[in-house]
C-alpha positions as CSV (number, residue, x, y, z in Angstrom):
1,M,102.9,112.6,95.7
2,T,100.9,115.6,96.8
3,K,101.1,116.4,100.5
4,R,98.3,117.6,102.6
5,A,98.7,120.3,105.2
6,T,96.4,122.1,107.6
7,V,96.2,125.8,106.9
8,P,95.7,128.0,109.9
9,D,92.7,130.3,109.9
10,D,94.9,133.4,109.7
11,E,96.6,132.1,106.5
12,A,93.5,130.5,104.9
13,N,92.6,133.5,102.8
14,G,95.9,133.2,101.0
15,Q,95.1,129.7,99.8
16,E,92.8,130.0,96.8
17,S,92.3,126.3,96.4
18,L,90.9,125.9,99.9
19,T,87.2,126.7,100.1
20,D,85.4,128.2,103.1
21,V,83.4,125.1,103.5
22,E,86.5,123.0,103.6
23,R,88.1,125.1,106.2
24,D,84.9,125.2,108.3
25,A,84.5,121.4,108.0
26,G,88.0,120.7,109.3
27,I,88.8,118.7,106.2
28,V,91.9,119.2,104.1
29,V,92.3,118.8,100.4
30,D,95.3,118.5,98.2
31,Q,97.2,121.7,97.9
32,E,99.0,122.1,94.6
33,K,100.9,125.2,95.9
34,I,102.6,123.2,98.7
35,P,106.0,121.9,97.7
36,E,106.6,118.2,97.2
37,N,108.7,117.9,100.4
38,P,107.9,121.0,102.5
39,S,110.3,121.8,105.3
40,V,108.0,122.8,108.1
41,S,109.3,123.3,111.6
42,D,107.8,124.1,114.9
43,S,109.1,126.7,117.3
44,N,111.5,124.2,118.8
45,G,112.9,123.2,115.5
46,G,111.1,119.9,115.4
47,A,109.3,118.5,112.4
48,V,105.5,119.0,112.2
49,T,103.6,116.1,110.8
50,T,101.3,117.0,107.9
51,E,97.7,115.9,107.7
52,D,98.6,113.5,105.0
53,E,101.1,111.8,107.2
54,A,99.0,111.9,110.3
55,N,95.9,110.4,108.8
56,G,97.1,107.9,106.2
57,P,98.3,107.8,102.7
58,P,96.8,109.3,99.6
59,S,94.1,107.6,97.6
60,D,96.6,105.6,95.5
61,G,97.4,103.5,98.6
62,S,101.1,104.4,98.7
63,S,102.7,104.5,102.2
64,P,104.1,107.8,103.2
65,Q,106.9,108.3,105.6
66,V,105.7,109.6,108.9
67,S,107.7,111.5,111.5
68,G,107.4,110.3,115.0
69,G,106.7,113.7,116.5
70,E,103.9,114.1,118.9
71,E,103.5,117.9,118.4
72,G,100.9,119.3,116.0
73,E,99.7,122.6,115.1
74,E,96.9,122.6,117.7
75,E,96.4,120.8,120.9
76,A,95.4,117.2,120.3
77,P,92.0,116.0,121.6
78,E,93.8,113.3,123.6
79,A,95.7,116.0,125.6
80,K,92.4,117.7,126.6
81,R,91.3,114.7,128.7
82,T,92.6,113.6,132.0
83,P,93.6,109.9,132.4
84,F,90.6,109.5,134.7
85,E,88.2,110.8,132.0
86,T,89.9,108.6,129.4
87,N,89.5,105.5,131.6
88,L,85.9,106.4,132.4
89,I,85.0,106.8,128.7
90,V,86.8,103.6,127.7
91,G,85.1,101.7,130.6
92,A,81.6,102.9,129.5
93,L,82.4,101.9,125.9
94,C,83.6,98.5,127.1
95,S,80.4,98.0,129.1
96,A,78.2,98.8,126.1
97,L,80.2,96.4,123.8
98,F,80.2,93.7,126.5
99,L,76.4,93.7,126.6
100,A,76.1,93.7,122.8
101,A,78.4,90.7,122.6
102,L,76.8,89.0,125.6
103,D,73.4,89.0,124.0
104,V,74.7,86.9,121.1
105,T,75.3,83.9,123.3
106,I,73.5,84.4,126.7
107,V,70.3,83.0,125.2
108,T,71.8,79.8,124.0
109,T,71.3,77.9,127.3
110,A,67.9,79.7,127.9
111,I,66.2,78.9,124.6
112,P,64.9,75.5,125.6
113,T,63.2,76.9,128.7
114,I,61.8,79.9,126.7
115,T,60.5,77.7,124.0
116,E,58.8,75.5,126.5
117,E,57.2,78.4,128.4
118,F,55.7,80.0,125.3
119,K,55.0,76.6,123.7
120,S,56.4,77.9,120.4
121,P,58.9,75.8,118.4
122,L,59.7,79.0,116.4
123,G,61.7,80.2,119.4
124,Y,64.4,77.7,119.0
125,T,65.6,79.3,115.8
126,W,64.3,82.9,115.9
127,V,65.2,84.0,119.5
128,G,68.9,83.8,118.4
129,S,68.5,84.6,114.7
130,A,66.4,87.7,115.2
131,Y,69.2,89.4,117.0
132,L,71.9,88.4,114.6
133,L,69.9,89.3,111.5
134,A,68.9,92.7,112.7
135,N,72.5,93.3,113.9
136,A,73.9,92.5,110.4
137,V,71.5,94.5,108.3
138,A,71.7,97.6,110.6
139,V,75.5,97.8,110.7
140,P,76.3,99.5,107.3
141,S,74.1,102.5,108.0
142,W,75.4,103.4,111.5
143,G,78.7,104.9,110.3
144,K,77.2,107.4,107.8
145,I,74.5,108.4,110.3
146,S,77.2,109.3,112.8
147,D,78.9,111.4,110.1
148,I,75.7,113.4,109.8
149,W,74.7,113.9,113.4
150,G,78.0,113.3,115.2
151,R,79.4,110.4,117.2
152,K,78.1,111.1,120.7
153,P,74.4,111.5,119.8
154,I,74.4,108.4,117.7
155,M,76.3,106.3,120.2
156,L,73.7,107.3,122.8
157,L,70.9,106.5,120.4
158,A,72.3,103.0,119.8
159,V,72.6,102.3,123.6
160,A,69.0,103.6,124.0
161,I,67.6,101.3,121.3
162,F,69.5,98.4,122.8
163,W,68.0,99.3,126.3
164,I,64.5,99.5,124.9
165,G,64.9,96.1,123.1
166,S,66.2,94.5,126.3
167,L,63.2,95.8,128.3
168,I,60.7,94.4,125.7
169,C,62.5,91.0,125.9
170,A,62.4,91.0,129.7
171,I,58.7,91.7,130.0
172,S,57.6,89.7,126.9
173,T,54.3,87.9,127.2
174,S,54.5,86.0,123.9
175,M,57.1,84.5,121.6
176,G,56.3,87.2,118.9
177,M,56.9,90.0,121.4
178,L,60.2,88.4,122.5
179,I,61.4,88.0,118.9
180,A,60.4,91.6,118.1
181,G,62.4,92.7,121.2
182,R,65.4,90.7,120.1
183,A,65.3,92.4,116.7
184,I,65.2,95.8,118.3
185,Q,68.1,94.7,120.5
186,G,70.0,93.6,117.3
187,V,69.6,97.0,115.7
188,G,71.0,98.7,118.8
189,G,73.7,96.1,119.3
190,G,74.9,96.6,115.7
191,G,75.0,100.4,116.3
192,I,77.0,99.9,119.6
193,V,79.6,97.7,117.8
194,V,80.2,100.2,115.1
195,Q,80.0,103.3,117.2
196,V,82.4,102.0,119.8
197,N,85.1,101.5,117.1
198,I,84.3,104.9,115.5
199,C,84.5,106.7,118.9
200,I,87.9,105.1,119.6
201,T,89.0,106.4,116.2
202,D,88.0,109.9,117.1
203,L,89.4,109.7,120.6
204,F,92.9,108.4,119.8
205,S,95.6,108.5,117.2
206,V,95.8,105.7,114.7
207,R,98.9,104.3,116.5
208,R,97.2,104.3,119.9
209,R,94.0,102.8,118.7
210,G,95.5,99.4,118.5
211,I,95.7,98.9,122.2
212,Y,92.1,100.0,122.7
213,Y,90.9,97.8,119.9
214,G,92.7,95.0,121.6
215,V,90.9,95.7,124.8
216,M,87.6,95.7,122.9
217,G,88.5,92.3,121.4
218,M,89.2,91.0,124.9
219,V,85.8,92.3,126.1
220,W,84.0,90.6,123.2
221,A,85.8,87.3,123.8
222,V,85.0,87.2,127.5
223,A,81.4,88.2,126.9
224,S,80.9,85.5,124.3
225,A,82.5,82.9,126.6
226,I,80.5,83.7,129.7
227,G,77.2,84.3,128.0
228,P,76.1,80.6,128.0
229,I,77.2,80.3,131.6
230,L,75.3,83.4,132.8
231,G,72.3,82.3,130.7
232,G,72.3,78.9,132.4
233,V,72.7,80.4,135.9
234,F,69.8,82.9,135.4
235,T,67.5,80.2,133.8
236,S,68.1,77.6,136.5
237,Q,68.4,79.8,139.6
238,V,66.1,82.8,138.9
239,T,64.3,83.2,135.5
240,W,65.4,83.4,131.9
241,R,64.1,87.0,131.9
242,W,67.2,88.1,133.8
243,C,69.2,87.4,130.6
244,F,67.6,90.7,129.5
245,Y,67.0,92.5,132.8
246,V,70.8,92.5,133.5
247,N,71.2,94.8,130.5
248,L,69.1,97.6,131.9
249,P,71.2,98.9,134.8
250,I,74.5,98.3,133.1
251,S,73.6,100.0,129.9
252,G,71.8,102.8,131.9
253,V,75.0,103.6,133.8
254,G,77.1,103.4,130.6
255,F,74.6,105.8,128.9
256,A,74.9,108.3,131.8
257,I,78.7,108.2,131.7
258,L,78.9,108.7,128.0
259,F,76.3,111.5,128.2
260,F,78.3,113.5,130.7
261,V,82.0,112.6,129.9
262,L,82.2,111.8,126.2
263,K,83.3,115.0,124.4
264,L,83.5,114.7,120.6
265,H,82.6,117.2,117.9
266,N,78.8,117.8,117.7
267,P,77.7,119.4,114.4
268,N,74.2,120.2,115.7
269,T,72.7,119.0,112.5
270,K,69.0,119.7,112.2
271,V,66.8,116.7,112.1
272,G,65.2,117.6,108.7
273,E,68.5,118.3,107.0
274,G,70.0,115.1,108.4
275,L,67.1,113.0,107.2
276,A,67.4,114.5,103.7
277,A,71.1,113.6,103.6
278,I,70.6,109.9,104.4
279,D,71.0,107.6,101.5
280,W,67.6,106.0,101.8
281,V,67.7,104.1,98.5
282,G,71.1,102.7,99.4
283,S,69.9,101.8,102.9
284,L,66.9,100.0,101.4
285,L,69.0,98.0,99.0
286,I,71.7,96.9,101.4
287,I,69.1,96.0,104.1
288,G,66.8,94.2,101.7
289,G,69.6,92.4,99.9
290,T,71.3,91.3,103.1
291,L,68.0,90.1,104.7
292,M,67.0,88.1,101.6
293,F,70.4,86.5,101.5
294,L,70.5,85.6,105.2
295,F,66.9,84.5,105.2
296,G,67.7,82.2,102.3
297,L,70.6,80.7,104.3
298,E,68.4,80.5,107.5
299,F,65.5,78.8,105.8
300,G,67.6,76.4,103.6
301,G,67.4,72.8,104.8
302,I,65.2,73.6,107.8
303,T,62.0,75.5,106.8
304,Y,62.4,74.8,103.1
305,P,64.6,72.4,101.1
306,W,67.8,73.9,99.6
307,S,66.4,73.0,96.2
308,S,63.1,74.9,96.8
309,A,62.2,78.0,94.8
310,T,61.9,80.0,98.0
311,T,65.4,79.3,99.2
312,I,67.0,79.7,95.8
313,C,65.2,83.0,95.0
314,L,66.0,84.5,98.4
315,I,69.7,83.7,98.0
316,V,70.0,84.7,94.3
317,F,67.9,87.9,94.5
318,G,69.6,88.9,97.7
319,T,73.0,88.6,96.1
320,L,71.8,90.5,93.0
321,T,70.4,93.3,95.2
322,V,73.7,93.7,97.1
323,V,75.5,93.9,93.7
324,L,72.9,96.6,92.6
325,F,73.6,98.4,95.9
326,Y,77.3,98.6,95.0
327,F,76.6,100.1,91.6
328,Y,74.0,102.5,93.0
329,E,76.5,103.7,95.6
330,K,79.2,104.2,93.0
331,R,77.1,106.0,90.4
332,F,74.1,107.7,92.0
333,A,74.3,108.1,95.8
334,T,75.0,111.7,97.0
335,Y,76.4,110.5,100.3
336,P,77.0,106.8,99.9
337,I,76.8,104.4,102.9
338,I,79.7,102.4,101.6
339,P,81.7,104.6,99.2
340,A,83.3,102.7,96.3
341,R,86.6,104.5,96.9
342,L,87.1,102.3,100.0
343,F,87.9,99.5,97.6
344,R,90.3,101.4,95.3
345,P,93.5,100.6,97.0
346,W,93.7,96.9,96.3
347,Q,95.2,96.4,99.8
348,N,91.9,97.4,101.3
349,V,90.1,94.6,99.3
350,V,92.6,92.1,100.6
351,A,92.1,93.4,104.2
352,F,88.3,93.0,103.9
353,F,88.9,89.5,102.5
354,V,91.2,88.5,105.4
355,T,88.5,89.8,107.7
356,F,85.9,87.6,106.0
357,C,88.2,84.5,106.3
358,H,88.8,85.3,109.9
359,G,85.1,85.7,110.6
360,I,84.3,82.4,108.9
361,V,86.8,80.6,111.1
362,F,86.7,82.1,114.5
363,I,82.9,81.8,115.0
364,S,83.2,78.0,114.3
365,G,85.2,77.8,117.5
366,S,82.8,79.5,119.9
367,Y,79.7,78.1,118.1
368,W,80.6,74.5,117.5
369,L,83.0,73.6,120.3
370,P,80.1,73.7,123.0
371,L,78.3,71.1,120.8
372,Y,81.4,68.9,120.9
373,F,81.7,69.2,124.6
374,Q,78.0,68.3,125.1
375,A,77.4,65.6,122.5
376,V,80.9,63.9,122.4
377,L,82.2,64.5,126.0
378,G,78.8,64.5,127.7
379,A,79.2,67.9,129.4
380,S,76.2,70.0,130.6
381,S,75.4,73.3,129.0
382,L,77.1,75.1,132.0
383,L,80.2,72.9,131.8
384,S,80.5,73.4,128.1
385,G,80.8,77.1,128.7
386,L,83.5,76.5,131.3
387,Y,85.3,74.1,128.9
388,L,85.5,76.9,126.4
389,L,87.5,79.2,128.7
390,P,91.0,78.2,127.3
391,F,89.9,79.4,123.9
392,A,88.2,82.6,125.1
393,L,91.0,83.6,127.6
394,S,93.9,83.0,125.2
395,L,91.9,84.9,122.5
396,S,91.3,87.9,124.8
397,F,94.8,88.2,126.2
398,V,96.4,87.9,122.7
399,S,94.0,90.5,121.4
400,A,95.0,92.9,124.1
401,G,98.7,92.1,123.6
402,T,98.4,92.7,119.8
403,G,97.1,96.2,120.6
404,I,100.1,96.9,122.8
405,F,102.4,95.6,120.0
406,I,100.8,97.9,117.5
407,K,101.1,100.9,119.9
408,K,104.8,100.2,120.6
409,T,105.9,99.4,117.1
410,G,103.4,101.1,114.8
411,K,103.2,97.9,112.8
412,Y,100.1,95.8,112.2
413,L,101.1,93.4,109.4
414,P,103.2,91.0,111.6
415,G,100.2,90.5,113.8
416,I,97.9,89.8,110.9
417,I,100.3,87.2,109.3
418,F,101.1,85.6,112.7
419,G,97.5,85.4,113.6
420,M,96.4,83.7,110.4
421,F,99.3,81.2,110.6
422,V,98.5,80.2,114.2
423,L,94.8,80.2,113.3
424,T,95.4,77.7,110.6
425,L,97.5,75.6,112.9
426,G,95.0,75.7,115.8
427,F,91.9,74.8,113.8
428,G,93.9,72.2,112.0
429,L,94.6,70.6,115.4
430,F,90.9,70.6,116.2
431,V,90.6,67.9,113.5
432,D,92.6,65.6,115.9
433,L,90.5,66.1,119.0
434,G,88.8,62.7,118.7
435,S,85.6,61.1,120.0
436,H,87.0,60.5,123.5
437,A,88.0,63.0,126.2
438,N,91.7,63.9,126.0
439,W,92.2,66.9,128.4
440,P,95.7,67.9,127.3
441,K,94.7,68.0,123.7
442,M,91.4,69.8,124.5
443,I,93.2,72.6,126.5
444,I,96.3,73.0,124.4
445,Y,94.5,73.0,121.0
446,Q,92.0,75.6,122.3
447,I,94.9,77.8,123.5
448,I,96.6,77.6,120.2
449,A,93.4,78.4,118.3
450,G,92.7,81.3,120.6
451,I,96.1,82.7,120.1
452,G,95.4,82.6,116.3
453,V,92.1,84.3,116.6
454,G,93.2,87.2,118.8
455,P,95.5,89.2,116.6
456,N,93.0,89.6,113.8
457,F,90.1,90.7,115.9
458,Q,91.0,94.4,115.1
459,S,94.3,94.5,113.3
460,P,92.7,94.5,109.8
461,L,90.6,97.5,110.9
462,V,93.8,99.4,111.9
463,A,95.1,98.6,108.4
464,L,92.0,99.9,106.7
465,Q,91.8,103.1,108.8
466,S,95.4,103.9,108.0
467,R,94.7,103.9,104.2
468,V,91.6,106.1,104.1
469,N,91.0,109.8,104.5
470,R,89.6,111.0,107.8
471,H,86.1,111.5,106.4
472,D,85.9,107.9,105.4
473,V,86.9,106.4,108.7
474,A,83.3,105.9,109.9
475,S,82.3,104.3,106.6
476,V,85.3,101.9,106.5
477,T,84.7,101.0,110.1
478,S,81.0,100.1,109.5
479,T,81.9,98.2,106.4
480,F,84.5,96.2,108.3
481,A,81.8,95.4,110.9
482,F,79.4,94.4,108.1
483,V,81.9,92.1,106.5
484,R,82.6,90.4,109.9
485,Q,78.9,90.0,110.7
486,L,78.1,88.6,107.2
487,S,81.0,86.1,107.4
488,T,80.0,84.8,110.8
489,S,76.4,84.4,109.7
490,I,77.4,82.6,106.6
491,S,79.8,80.4,108.6
492,V,77.2,79.3,111.1
493,V,74.8,78.4,108.3
494,I,77.3,76.5,106.2
495,G,78.6,74.8,109.3
496,G,75.1,73.7,110.1
497,V,74.7,72.3,106.5
498,I,77.9,70.4,106.8
499,F,76.9,69.0,110.2
500,Q,73.4,68.0,109.1
501,N,74.6,66.3,105.9
502,S,77.3,64.4,107.7
503,M,74.8,63.1,110.4
504,E,72.4,62.2,107.6
505,K,75.1,60.1,105.8
506,Q,75.6,58.1,109.1
507,Y,71.9,57.4,109.4
508,P,72.1,53.8,108.2
509,A,74.7,52.9,110.8
510,L,72.7,54.7,113.5
511,L,69.5,52.9,112.4
512,A,71.1,49.5,112.6
513,A,72.6,50.0,116.0
514,L,70.0,52.2,117.7
515,G,66.7,51.6,116.1
516,P,64.4,54.0,114.1
517,D,63.2,56.1,117.1
518,V,66.6,57.1,118.4
519,A,68.3,57.2,114.9
520,N,65.6,59.6,113.6
521,Q,66.3,62.0,116.4
522,L,70.1,61.9,115.9
523,S,70.0,62.5,112.1
524,G,70.0,65.5,109.9
525,S,68.6,68.8,111.4
526,S,67.4,67.0,114.5
527,A,70.8,66.0,115.8
528,A,71.9,69.4,117.3
529,G,68.8,69.6,119.4
530,N,68.9,66.1,120.9
531,V,72.4,65.8,122.4
532,G,70.8,64.8,125.7
533,L,69.9,61.4,124.1
534,V,73.6,60.6,123.6
535,A,74.3,60.7,127.4
536,G,71.6,58.1,128.0
537,L,73.2,55.6,125.5
538,Q,75.4,52.9,127.0
539,G,78.3,50.8,125.7
540,E,78.8,50.4,122.0
541,Q,75.6,52.4,121.3
542,G,77.0,55.4,123.1
543,D,80.4,55.1,121.4
544,L,78.7,54.9,118.0
545,A,76.6,58.0,118.6
546,R,79.5,60.0,119.9
547,A,81.7,58.9,117.0
548,A,78.9,60.1,114.6
549,Y,78.8,63.5,116.2
550,W,82.5,63.8,116.2
551,H,82.8,62.8,112.5
552,S,80.3,65.5,111.6
553,L,82.0,68.2,113.7
554,R,85.4,67.2,112.3
555,N,84.2,68.0,108.8
556,I,83.3,71.5,110.0
557,Y,86.8,72.0,111.3
558,I,88.3,70.8,108.0
559,F,86.2,73.4,106.3
560,S,87.3,76.1,108.8
561,T,91.0,75.1,108.4
562,A,90.8,75.5,104.6
563,W,89.4,79.1,105.0
564,A,92.1,79.9,107.5
565,A,94.8,78.7,105.1
566,V,93.3,80.9,102.3
567,G,93.3,83.8,104.7
568,L,97.0,83.1,105.5
569,L,98.0,83.1,101.9
570,A,96.2,86.5,101.4
571,S,97.5,88.1,104.6
572,P,100.9,89.3,103.4
573,L,99.1,91.2,100.5
574,V,97.4,93.5,103.1
575,G,100.7,95.4,103.0
576,S,102.2,97.6,105.6
577,N,101.7,101.3,106.4
578,V,103.3,103.7,108.9
579,L,101.0,104.5,111.8
580,S,101.2,108.1,113.1
581,K,101.1,109.2,116.7
582,E,99.5,112.5,115.6
583,H,95.8,112.9,116.2
584,K,93.4,115.7,115.2
585,E,89.7,115.7,115.9
586,F,87.5,115.1,112.9
587,K,84.5,117.4,112.5
588,T,81.3,115.6,111.6
589,G,78.2,117.1,110.0
590,L,76.8,118.0,106.6
591,Q,79.6,120.4,105.8
592,S,82.1,117.6,106.0
593,L,79.9,115.4,103.8
594,R,79.7,118.2,101.2
595,V,83.5,118.5,101.2
596,E,83.8,114.7,100.9
597,R,81.6,114.8,97.8
598,E,83.6,117.8,96.4
599,V,86.9,116.0,96.9
600,E,85.5,112.9,95.3
601,A,84.3,114.8,92.3
602,R,87.7,116.4,91.9
603,G,89.3,113.0,92.0
604,E,87.0,111.6,89.3
605,K,87.5,114.7,87.1
606,G,91.2,114.4,87.4
607,S,91.3,110.8,86.5
608,S,89.0,111.2,83.5
């Protein structure tokens, strides 16, 4: 195995294999002249960790042995910040992520009122979907953009776009204006999610990142849980517009803190040069392919039948476009958005797959449990949010605890395996909830499921980052976010199909007991929007309706449990890697991208 080492400036001229561009970019390449196991010591006789050890294994995916020393050849960026500055930065990042997560769920309890005010049935679907779709399609590009212009400017840009989208939503005068604002919010929200994770990568060593990723997982869980509660309070007590007004002061303060306190490398890339470096063809392919695929899932069974040419063409051509995107990135892209080398260590492919399985499962908890509480248990929208707290709180605390575990031990694999095991157990127990209220079951089962969700909110990302070179961290982070967004979108749609088909199969029984008027409103795609009717049914009619909803939701959790089990079987194959405590700042900009391409070309030439 070839080691990597940072060559000081005063010795650089003696290393013929290290180019001026590579030195200036702050990126290291394999040095053939360095011995296999160099004996390097600092002035105190302690071992100095090489760049290869500090930033992950070589491209073959093998796991190097890492010394535990904290000392490097230059002062680590972490040492340049005071604890107060660190807490201030992390707090600002948390506030931005909180708002991005909050806007996924805060509108759920406000949508009926919004739809009624604008007298537009489109709102029931598109007020929520516009944000999620824009979020998903924008995610892949944010990482590479931050490589070009630097983390701080792009983080601020994402917050600004989110702020503008929130303002448009708050002052909307039509449903079209509101949906457009939600789409702009989604683009900014996707950037916030990616840039928060990338900034943490640049701010902390790979071993310390775990605890901060755990905190971010906690923030996401809490925001998702209280979103429906806040939305209900704003809608009933003030106006639904406050679901968006609330973002303006919080994101504004976060923007100001990040502007003055966040200090990361700024390449000062010129706008024209940066625009020329963007992979426009790749961006068009991934955005177009993802949109077609998700539109097909969104339209299927609601706007158009699943067997219609529109639905089939959107899904098929969307999938083919994403495949075309992969081959274009691999063969033709100068600076690819998702480099093919991210998938070369097969452990990375497994980590992405586990992330996909986890996304499929965890969203079915926060998305479908409120429907169970409202339709089966008769809870209001506000109470359904409160009933979800055992799931959200256990998830958040375990997510933070997993980060502490990673920081203390430097191991992420135990958390991944443990999480997938408990996830399978917890969602399997949901199958036993039943059509009547059983509070011990409802609370305990949610806690177990939340414990299962928590460890894998960010652990696979730590695994992925430990196996890629420094210049690929942003790309692997945005790819991780894309896989998660895609899996959650697919899960919601497939869950909806399962629910609608299950309710449709029970239509004859509902028709015989309730009559055609009520039965039609509780069947197929109409069932999720008419849970209020169930509360008005008495005696055997109410029991039959609640049992029908429960049977349909039970099928969703059987589906989720199966995916959790598949993820559990795959999780040991993620493999382990040693996480270093060393941290050196990565220099962004076009020079780094040029070196990245040069290193990639050398690797391809060497393997040919």
